[in-house]
C-alpha atoms as one frame of an Amber mdcrd trajectory, in Angstrom:
protein
   1.125   6.518 -14.464   4.401   4.735 -15.230   6.365   7.885 -14.371   4.566
   8.113 -11.029   5.392   4.499 -10.243   9.080   4.962 -11.012   9.405   8.239
  -9.142   7.744   6.854  -6.024   9.522   3.497  -5.850  11.689   4.535  -2.899
   8.728   6.130  -1.160   6.624   3.051  -1.627   9.168   0.774   0.023   9.042
   2.852   3.199   5.257   2.567   3.423   4.849  -1.197   3.637   2.705  -2.263
   6.555   2.996  -5.983   7.287   3.555  -6.819   3.617   6.701  -8.866   3.911
   9.336  -9.014   1.201   7.850  -8.205  -2.221  10.071 -10.624  -4.137   9.207
 -13.465  -1.772   5.475 -12.816  -1.689   5.011 -11.721  -5.301   2.861  -8.910
  -6.690  -0.567  -8.248  -5.230  -3.191  -5.922  -6.694  -6.321  -4.132  -5.507
  -8.960  -3.920  -8.252 -12.070  -1.934  -7.369 -15.175  -2.774  -9.350 -18.478
  -0.898  -9.423 -21.693  -2.900  -9.593 -23.927  -0.387 -11.367 -26.723  -2.888
 -11.942 -27.295  -3.425  -8.206 -29.832  -1.327  -6.307 -28.451   0.517  -4.480
 -25.164   0.729  -6.367 -22.268  -0.913  -4.550 -18.604  -1.623  -5.171 -16.017
  -4.220  -4.191 -12.263  -4.012  -3.624 -10.821  -7.337  -4.773  -7.275  -8.459
  -3.945  -5.577 -10.655  -6.541  -2.092 -11.722  -7.670  -3.451 -12.495 -11.147
  -3.389  -9.177 -13.013  -1.082 -10.426 -15.774  -2.730 -13.725 -16.667  -6.164
 -14.820 -17.766  -8.354 -15.058 -14.674 -11.910 -14.259 -13.670 -12.149 -12.615
 -10.269 -14.722 -13.597  -7.686 -16.300 -10.990  -5.412 -16.506 -13.482  -2.552
 -14.586 -12.161   0.439 -13.940  -8.787  -1.215 -14.264  -5.502   0.661 -17.777
  -4.121   0.045 -18.203  -0.335  -0.304 -21.456   1.646  -0.760 -21.816   3.589
  -4.024 -19.355   3.914  -6.897 -15.963   3.388  -5.292 -12.335   3.829  -6.279
  -9.152   2.397  -4.791  -6.255   4.854  -5.102  -2.755   5.256  -3.703   0.976
   4.989  -4.277   1.929   1.799  -6.150   3.654  -0.901  -4.076   3.022   0.944
  -0.823   0.947  -1.729   0.918  -1.917   0.738   1.319  -5.019   1.539  -0.683
  -7.204   4.597  -0.058 -10.846   3.738  -0.706 -13.287   6.494  -1.673 -16.855
   6.609  -2.990 -19.376   8.926  -4.547 -21.538   8.223  -1.468 -19.476  10.405
   0.893 -16.508  12.763   1.269 -14.503  10.346   3.418 -11.196   8.727   2.452
 -10.500   5.448   4.272  -6.999   4.002   4.303  -6.625   0.223   4.276  -3.312
  -1.569   4.784  -2.253  -5.144   4.174  -1.785  -7.294   7.266   0.336 -10.429
   7.624  -2.492 -12.546   6.168  -2.719 -10.348   3.028  -6.074  -8.974   4.129
  -7.076  -5.307   4.208  -7.403  -3.577   7.581  -8.847  -0.082   8.059  -6.107
   2.294   9.213  -7.555   5.782   9.443  -9.933   8.187   7.726 -10.011  11.799
   6.604 -13.041  13.779   5.441 -13.060  16.491   2.789 -16.555  17.610   3.834
 -15.252  20.768   5.603 -13.929  21.839   2.195 -17.431  21.559   0.722 -16.786
  18.231  -1.023 -19.721  15.805  -1.036 -18.545  13.003  -3.329 -15.218  11.346
  -4.138 -16.179   9.350  -7.222 -15.179   9.999 -10.873 -11.704   8.716 -11.886
  -8.628   7.326 -10.150  -6.651  10.189 -11.701  -8.596  12.712  -9.601  -6.254
  11.590  -6.815  -2.627  12.480  -7.483   0.092  11.428  -5.035   3.232  13.583
  -4.853   4.891  11.867  -1.873   4.008   9.835   1.191   2.953  13.072   2.907
   1.315  15.051   0.091  -1.475  14.275  -2.334  -4.054  16.212  -4.333  -7.747
  15.622  -4.965  -9.157  17.417  -8.025 -12.865  18.124  -7.471 -14.858  19.381
 -10.436 -18.052  19.925  -8.443 -16.435  22.504  -6.135 -13.772  23.726  -8.603
 -10.838  23.205  -6.289  -7.889  20.989  -5.474  -7.800  19.612  -1.933  -4.265
  19.122  -0.573  -3.988  16.320   1.976  -1.457  14.201   3.855  -1.908  10.446
   3.166   0.274   9.500   6.156  -1.274  11.771   8.785  -4.705  11.546   7.114
  -5.260  15.290   7.388  -6.240  18.075   4.992  -3.459  20.651   4.692  -4.888
  23.182   2.226  -6.848  23.910  -0.936  -6.197  25.461  -4.334  -9.253  27.310
  -5.710 -10.028  26.976  -9.417 -13.073  29.241  -9.559 -12.140  30.717 -12.939
 -12.986  27.341 -14.482 -16.636  27.567 -13.471 -19.071  28.045 -16.386 -22.755
  28.586 -15.508 -25.142  25.751 -16.372 -22.344  23.314 -17.158 -20.758  20.294
 -15.499 -16.968  20.474 -15.213 -15.033  17.213 -15.139 -11.347  16.543 -14.732
  -9.548  13.985 -16.857  -8.673  10.356 -16.294  -5.327  10.967 -18.058  -2.792
  13.119 -16.197   0.763  14.119 -17.105   3.658  14.504 -14.634   6.535  16.553
 -16.036   8.992  19.180 -14.817   7.595  19.357 -11.293   4.076  19.870 -12.636
   0.895  17.845 -12.574  -0.943  18.652 -15.802  -4.660  17.928 -15.602  -6.946
  18.367 -18.647 -10.448  19.742 -18.069 -13.706  19.314 -20.010 -17.223  20.702
 -19.751 -20.673  19.599 -20.841 -24.086  21.290 -20.475 -26.147  20.383 -17.411
 -29.135  19.682 -19.672 -29.284  18.046 -23.089 -26.748  15.973 -24.996 -23.679
  17.926 -26.075 -20.244  19.035 -24.951 -19.064  22.588 -24.400 -16.753  24.130
 -26.991 -13.943  24.839 -24.560 -10.689  23.068 -23.705  -8.793  23.535 -20.486
  -5.625  22.522 -18.672  -4.749  22.994 -15.004  -1.054  22.831 -14.130  -0.158
  22.411 -10.462   3.378  23.337  -9.374   4.006  20.617  -6.791   6.726  22.630
  -5.028   4.549  25.694  -4.408   1.006  24.260  -4.625   0.032  26.958  -7.102
  -2.175  26.513 -10.156  -1.819  27.833 -13.691  -4.930  27.665 -15.871  -5.054
  27.718 -19.679  -8.170  27.550 -21.836  -8.863  27.304 -25.551 -12.114  27.989
 -27.395 -11.473  25.944 -30.556 -12.905  22.578 -29.476 -14.140  20.693 -26.440
 -14.076  17.747 -24.047 -10.305  17.422 -24.404  -9.872  14.871 -21.628  -6.998
  12.854 -23.092  -3.324  13.832 -22.940   0.061  12.446 -24.029   3.552  13.831
 -23.439   5.508  14.089 -26.696   9.254  13.667 -27.150   9.352  17.402 -27.888
   8.317  18.084 -24.296   4.892  19.334 -25.349   1.607  17.888 -24.096  -0.833
  16.827 -26.811  -4.449  17.095 -25.690  -7.393  15.542 -27.535 -11.156  15.123
 -27.414 -12.051  11.852 -25.713 -14.328   9.160 -27.147 -17.462  10.593 -25.511
 -16.911  13.962 -27.196 -16.460  12.169 -30.518 -19.646  10.173 -29.942 -21.549
  13.391 -29.200 -20.353  14.828 -32.522 -21.536  11.653 -34.285 -25.017  11.939
 -32.740 -25.529  15.710 -32.643 -23.635  16.622 -35.809 -22.450  20.140 -36.612
 -24.015  21.552 -33.449 -21.345  19.754 -31.409 -17.651  20.757 -31.391 -15.358
  18.967 -33.838 -13.093  16.431 -32.073  -9.610  17.897 -32.150  -5.959  17.659
 -31.206  -4.355  20.627 -29.429  -0.839  21.237 -28.111   0.028  22.600 -24.655
   3.455  23.919 -23.622   4.447  23.085 -20.002   7.089  25.822 -20.133   4.757
  28.693 -21.016   1.742  26.888 -19.502  -0.363  27.928 -22.460  -1.961  26.310
 -25.493  -0.133  26.708 -28.803  -2.475  28.986 -30.765  -0.775  28.006 -34.045
  -1.509  24.288 -33.640  -4.860  22.620 -34.342  -5.787  19.334 -35.996  -9.132
  17.687 -36.586  -8.970  14.132 -35.249 -11.178  12.880 -38.070  -8.769  14.285
 -40.655  -5.847  12.410 -39.104  -7.493   9.041 -39.733  -9.049   9.722 -43.130
 -12.518  10.547 -41.843 -15.029   8.831 -39.619 -15.708   9.265 -35.911 -12.367
   9.682 -34.124 -11.667  10.404 -30.482  -9.248   9.731 -27.625  -5.473   9.962
 -27.332  -3.799   7.093 -25.507  -0.063   6.825 -24.724   1.747   4.173 -26.749
   4.707   2.078 -25.530   6.662   3.527 -28.476   8.110   6.961 -27.738   6.686
   9.767 -29.838   3.491   7.921 -30.713  -0.024   7.650 -29.339  -3.210   5.792
 -30.148  -6.364   7.387 -31.572  -9.676   5.527 -31.531 -11.966   5.329 -34.588
 -15.538   4.021 -34.493 -16.207   1.088 -36.827 -19.933   1.253 -37.509 -19.892
  -2.096 -39.278 -19.276  -3.542 -35.792 -21.179  -0.959 -33.752 -23.887   0.669
 -35.881 -25.287   3.935 -34.547 -29.068   3.780 -34.407 -31.402   6.750 -34.153
 -31.765   7.721 -30.498 -28.565   5.988 -29.371 -27.004   7.912 -26.480 -23.368
   8.999 -26.912 -22.462   7.308 -23.612 -23.586   4.003 -25.067 -21.449   4.589
 -28.148 -18.370   5.689 -26.172 -18.459   2.761 -23.765 -19.532   0.208 -26.365
 -17.377  -1.990 -28.564 -16.371  -1.260 -32.127 -13.577   1.310 -31.678 -10.504
   0.629 -33.800  -6.950   1.452 -32.763  -4.856   3.801 -34.887  -1.236   4.671
 -34.112  -0.408   8.370 -34.480   3.145   9.676 -34.915   3.199  12.956 -33.048
   6.076  14.472 -35.040   4.582  13.896 -38.506   0.913  13.606 -37.441   0.455
  10.540 -39.616  -1.805   7.731 -38.407  -1.900   4.022 -39.285  -4.596   1.478
 -38.453  -3.423  -1.155 -35.935  -5.365  -4.100 -37.283  -3.651  -6.504 -34.838
  -5.458  -4.812 -31.943  -9.049  -6.007 -31.479 -11.709  -3.318 -31.684 -12.909
  -2.563 -28.179 -14.784  -0.045 -26.043 -14.045   3.611 -26.707 -13.606   4.586
 -23.061 -10.180   3.308 -22.033  -8.163   3.685 -18.830  -4.498   2.706 -18.464
  -3.001   1.006 -15.410   0.451  -0.321 -14.520   1.004  -3.888 -13.337   4.349
  -5.437 -12.444   5.520  -5.947 -16.031   2.779  -4.552 -18.258   0.651  -1.564
 -19.087  -2.977  -2.651 -19.059  -6.060  -1.047 -20.570  -9.728  -1.597 -19.776
 -12.424  -3.041 -21.988 -15.952  -2.625 -20.659 -18.586  -5.244 -21.395 -22.086
  -4.440 -22.604 -24.579  -3.258 -20.022 -21.869  -2.377 -17.471 -21.658  -6.111
 -16.774 -17.911  -6.669 -16.820 -14.394  -5.288 -17.248 -11.587  -7.111 -19.028
  -8.019  -5.863 -18.687  -5.896  -6.176 -21.817  -2.170  -5.740 -22.415  -1.164
  -2.595 -24.273   1.495  -3.416 -26.854   0.789  -7.171 -26.993  -1.999  -7.195
 -29.574  -4.477  -6.426 -26.817  -4.054  -9.808 -25.109  -6.810 -10.327 -22.545
  -5.763 -10.964 -18.952  -7.807 -10.593 -15.746 -11.537  -9.821 -15.821 -14.084
  -8.892 -13.188 -17.788  -8.283 -12.771 -18.954  -4.670 -13.092 -16.946  -1.640
 -14.183 -13.421  -1.066 -12.876 -12.139   2.492 -12.962  -9.266   1.918 -10.536
  -6.390  -0.525 -10.237  -3.465  -0.400  -7.798  -0.433  -2.601  -7.276  -0.190
  -3.001  -3.490   3.199  -4.754  -3.519
């Protein structure tokens, strides 16, 4: 996400709508939070300047959206595109002179067969002010659209990724490198608790809007990705896949680390590592970019903090607390426990604020989200009610 912010800085400046001078007004953020405990489910887009200090956000005066919503867009552009799993419509909101959001156009992906726009912020990838992609697992396609004109301009079919009786989901961690958007793919059965033993990567050439697809049969639910200093993309099983292995046992795929080459657009068939073996055993999952080049974080479940009871669902384990942080050197594949980081929820999303990289910590029962600073001993900053899967710096 940092690379996207840097590469679109000039673009973002041209998109301000009534925002004023950013240095004079200071940073402003749109945090979208999903209230899963409400019936029906609803979401709120909250505007705040307080992403980098301890603060508890109020939902009073926030933009209310039906269903599980996301707020996506180009950082510092003055616009946020609000979507929901309740429809196929994208609504653009822009900041006015009073720092309030005003609706400024819609576009529907329904003609492309799309019915829902939920999932992760990373499903929306912005190339420029006039081109963006939406990765839709349900219809196995990428929708190409123009965020300025609010029109659909094309699609990229991904039908070869379809596996009968499975649910395909794209990743929340995407890599931009060499004119490519590299999107990991994972599958799970429609029925029962397990993950499919298959890894996948979709690479989109942003100049030609063409897709290259690579798959690997050695492990599954490889939703996490990090770009190494060697130019290779390291792809790993996320925390949910690790939790499934802990619950199901040998009938579930072993959590693993694979390597993908953006030049050949294929997996390296000579490279495979068990995640558990990298951390000396235990339940290991996830691969999270570290501020230190050439390193990444792996998560390891500490059952002294979060014991796994009989009948516990893997989703509860993955989103619950008790996951340790381990730092992995990608060149030597050696891992060290980061005891200065507090154990936290296994499902983690990274977001960029003005000066920090933030990660999410979800509270028990989907009650809250706390954002913490990556690289500063996990210092807690802003928190909000509900679950936040999207975060955007508006200016």
